[in-house]
N, C-alpha and C positions, 0 to 999 in steps of 0.2 A: 504494500500500500504506500503511495507516495506521500511525501511530507505535505504537499498541497492539500490533499484530502484531509489529513489530520488537522491542518490549520483551519480548514473550512469547518470541520466538526467543532473544533475548539471555539471558533468565533460564534457559531450557532449556540453552543452551550453557554458562552459568556452572555449572549443576548438573552437567553432564557433565564439565567441567574439574575440578570439585571431586572427583567420583568418580574421575576419572583419577589425581589425586594419591594417593588411597588405594590405587589398583590398580597404581601404578608399579612396586612391588617384584615384583608378579606377572609383569609384562612382562620383567623381568630374568631371572626363572626360566625363562620361555618361551624366552628367547634361548639358554639352555643346552640345553633339550630339543629345539629345532628349529634346529640350527646353520646350515641353509641360509638361513634368514631372520633370522639373529642380528642383522644390522645394523639391520633395521626394528624388531625387538623392543627392541633396546638403545636406539634413539632414543626409542621410546615409553616406555621405562622411565626416561628422564632427567627427574626432577622439574622441573628448571629450564626445560625446553622446553614444559611442559604449558600454561600460560596463554598463552604467546606463540603456540603452535600454534592453540589454540581462539580466540584473538583474531583470527588471520588468517581462520579459518573464519567468524567473526562478520562481519568486514568484507566477505568474499566474499558472505555471505548478504544483507547490507544492499545490496550492489551489485546483486544479482539482484532484490531486492524493491523497492528505491526508486531504483535508478540509481547508476552509478559516481560521479557527482558528489557525491551526498549521502553516500555511504559514505566517500569521500575527505575530504569536509569534516568528518565526524565524527572520523575518525582524526587529522586535523590539528588539531582543536580540543582534543585532550587535552593535558595538561601533563606532559611527560616529564622535568622537571627532576630528580625523585627517582631514577628509573632511571639517568640520566646521572651523578648525583652518587654513587650507590652504586657504579657501575662504577669511577669515578675513585678514590674513597676506598679501595675494596678493593685496587686495584693499589698505591697508594702506601703504605697501612698495612701491606701484606704484603711490602713491600720488605725486603731483608735487613738494612740498617742499622736500620730502625725495629724490626723483630722482635728483632734482636740486643740493642738497647738496652733494650727492655721486658723481655725475658727475663732480662737481667743484673740489672735492678732487682728483679724478682720473686724470682730465686734468691738475691740478696743478702739480701732481707727474710726469705726462708724459712730461710736459715742462721742468722739472728739470733734466730729463734723456737725455743722448746723443742719437740722432737719430730722425727720422721723428715722429712728434707728433701724427698723425693719427694712425700709426702702433703701437706706444707705448700705446696709449689709448686703442686700441683693445686688446693688450697684457695684460694690467692691468685688463681690463674688463673680460678677460678669465682666469685670475689667481688670482689677489687680491680679486676681488668681490666673486668668489666661496669660497675662503678661509675665507672670512667674514661670510660665512654661519655657521662656527663654533661658532659664537657669536650671530647672529640674526636668526638662523635656515636656513636650506637649501631652503625651499620654498621662503623665503624673498630674499635670495641671488639670486635665479633663476629669480625672478621677476625683481629685480633691474638690474641684468646683461642683461637680455633679452631686457628690454626697453632701456637701455643705448647703446647696441650694434646694435639694430634693424636698425637705420638710417645709420650706418656706415658699418656694415658687411653684414647684411641680406637684401640687396637691390636687386630689380629685375634685375639690370644690372650686378651683380656679378655672375660669372659662378656657376651653380648648384653644381658641385662637390666640389668647395671650401666652399660653404655655408653648405653643408652636413658635410664636415669635421669639420668646425667650430662648427656646432651644436653638433656633436659627442663629440668634445673636451669640449664644455660647459657642456653637460650632465654628462660626466665622471668626470670632475673637480668638479662639484657641488656635485656629489655623494661621492667622496673621500674627498672633501674639508671640509666636516662637521665632520671629524673624529678627529679633534684636541680637541674636548670636548666630554663629555658623554651625552649631551642632544640635540644636534642640528641635528644629522643624524637619521632618523627614524629607520634604521636597528640596530644602536648602542643603541638607546633608549630602544628597545625591550628587550635587554639582560643586560643592564648596572646594573640594580638593582639585578637581579637574580644571576649574576656572580660577583657582587661587583666591577665593573669597574668604577672608577671615572675619572675625567678629567685629573689628573696627569698621570694615567695609559694610557689613550687614547693618550695623547700627546707623551709619551715616546715610546709607542708600535706601534701606527699607524700614529700619526699626522705628524711626521717629514718625514716619507716615503711618505705619501700622498702629502705633500707640494712639495717635489722634483718632484714627478710625475706631479703635477699640473703645475709647472713652465716649465717643459720639454714639456708637451702637448701644453701649451699656446705659447711657442716659435715656435714649429712646425707650429701651425695654423697661427701665425703672419707672419712667413716666406712665407707660402703658399699664404697668402692674401695680401702681401705687394704691389704687382702691382695694385690690385683693390683698395686698401685703399689710395694710393697716386695719383689715377687718377683724372683728372679735374672734379669738381662738387661734390666731396665727402665732407660731412660736416666735418669741423675742429673745433678746440676750439674757433676760432675767429668768425665763422659764424653759430655756433650751436644755434638753436632757444631758447633752454632752458637756456643756460649759458650766452648768449649774450643779454638777455632780457633788454630792456631799463630801466626797473624797477626791480632790483634784489629782491629776496624774503628776507624779514627781518629775521635775525637770530632767533628772538623770535618765529616766525612761524615755522621755521625749527626745533627749539628746542622742541616746543609743539608736533609736529608730531613725533619726535624722542622719546620723553618721552612716548607717547601713544604706539608707536611700541615696545619699550622696555617692557612696562607693559604687552602687549599682548604676547610677547615672554616668559616672566617670568610666565605667567598664561596659557601656552600652553596646559596643561593637565586639565584645569578647564574651561569647556565651559561656564558656567554661568558667570565667571569672565571676560574671554576675550570677550565674546559677549557684556557684559556691557561696557567694554572699547571701543568696536567697535561702539556702539551706541553713546557714548560720542564723538568719532572721527567724526561720521556722523554729529552730532550736531555742532561740531566746524567748519567743512567745510561749513556747511550751514550758520552759523553765520558770518563767515569771508571768503566770496567767492572770494575776490579780487585776492588772490594769489593761488587759487586752479585751477586745471584742471579737465578734465573728469575723474570720478572714473570708474575703469574697472570692474564694477559690473557684466556685462554680461559675460565677459571672466572668471572671478573668479567663477561665479555660474556654468558655464559649467565644469570647472575643478573640483569643488566640487561634481558635479553630477557624473563625471567620477570616482572619487575616492570612492564615496559612492557605486557606482555599483561594483567596484572592491572589496570593503569590503563584499558586499552581495554574489557575485559569489565566491570570494576567500575563504570565510568562509566554503564552502562545499568541499574544495580540500584537507583538512588535512589528509583524510583517505589514500591518495596515496603519498602525499608529505612527511609526517613525517617519514614513513618507509624508504624512500630513503635517507633522511638526517641522520637518525640513523644508517644506515647500511654501511656507507662509512668510510674508513680510512682517516686520516687527509689530505694527499695530494690529494686523490681522492675527498674528500669533498670540497676542494678548487675549483677544476675544475667543480665538480657537482654543487656547488653553483653559480659559474660563468655562467654556462649554464642555470640552472633553473631560475636564476634572469631574463633572457630574456623573460620568459613566465609567471612569477608571480612577484608580488611586493617583493622587497628585504627585507622589514620590516616583511612581513608575513613569509618569509623563515627563518629569524633569530629567529623570535618568536617561530616557530615550533622547532627550534634547542634548544631553552631555556627550552623546556619541556622534553628534553631527559635527563634521569638520568645518572650520571656518565660520562659525556662527559669530555675528557681530556682538559687541557689548550691548547695543540697544536691543537686539533680539534676545539675548540672554536675560536681560532685565525683564522684558515683556513676558517671556516664558514663565519665569519664576513668579512674577507679580500676578499673572493670570491664574497660575496654579494654586497659589496660596489664597487669593481672593475668592476663588470658587470652592474652597475647601469645606464649606458648610452646606452645600446644596443638596447632597445626598449622604446616605450612610457610608458609602464606599469612597467618597471624595477625599477623605483624610483619615489616616490610620487611627487616630484617637476616637473618631466618631462612633464606632461600634461600642466602645467603652461607655460613652455617654448614653447611648440607647439602652444598653444593658442595665445601667444603674438608675435610669429615670423613667423607663417605660411603665412602671407600676402606677405612676400618677396620671397616665393618659387613659382615655376610654378604651375598653377591652384590653387594658394593660399591654398596649401595643402602640408603637410609633408609626404612623402612616407616612409613606414616602412622599405622597402628594402634599400633606400638611407641612412636612419638613421643608420641602422645596418652596412652598409659598411663604413660610415663616422666615426663610433665609434670604429671600429676594432683596428686601430693603437693606439689611446689613451687608449683603454682598455688593450691592450697588455703591454703598458708601465706601466700602473697602476698595472697590475698583476705582472710584473717583479719587480717593486719596493717592493711589499709586500712579494714576494717569495724570492728575492735574497739579499735584504738589511738587 
């Protein structure tokens, strides 16, 4: 069987997987209509399993078409460092001491600012925490922001349109908020070494523009949510279960978790090293369980499965994606990257661009700017997005995030991010 036939099958399966992500919420509704098969429909309605499921179908199809050896060789040739890292950093960043420490800092800052504390807490969670992604990586920032905002913003009683808008703002802000450094945002990391882009270059060229867009997006979201955030029964800094605990978490425990998280971030490209630190983290949480909470192992595993499936399926799409990237002029490349990011991971898009010889500086800027600006349009647009969906979907109708709702919610913050990169 020719490689062309396999590529065609892979492209078809990728399109089916993409359509599946948009239909996931419908499967959740079917699980309620047909309780006899609720388990199957619920499984198909889990956005996190979509690309992993269709990646398994692809490998099976390759085995039938070209033989098991070639299918296994392809699967083993993929680089799974990013899915492993996202799994590890999600679990550590979501640990109770890390979340307690960040929430305390955010609430302290919110009290010091003029205005309603619940609104300012949400504003900082949608702005300051995503910008922290430039230091602790975007997946860690997404995890912390999602868990901190879940009981305040993503509650069942908040209108769906406001929650989708807040989710779109969170996803876009995390995507652009990691551009202040050269190592935190996956689409930047893919080109930084090849194009000699260091942290100073990123901060001067992308970072300050991204920061302005982040604060503007967060302000719009806070204004839209202010009625829901100040309603009776909304958690505040005084009644929050984590920060008002009768027995605060000792600074030494928080520091130990912070050191382990920092080590994992520094070793992000060395799976042997960050997995060793993760095992040390697991041992520490078991040895001193008093100040620990439930580790989000299930949620993180599902996100890792999603990203691994995207690696397998996405690896077969270069034959049509790279010519598109190589054939566009700078301004067209910006809008092309903005649109293509909605149907493929933005890191894969910039990686393909890094392989194009002779790309001008203007084209390089436009490619990366479009890729990060469009990082909130869909679940697959940016690697941390599945983590946000996994942690926040309980607050949405049918406990599922609809792809259409996310797309609509992300349009305004995406346009603001695009305008910042194009006009400033």
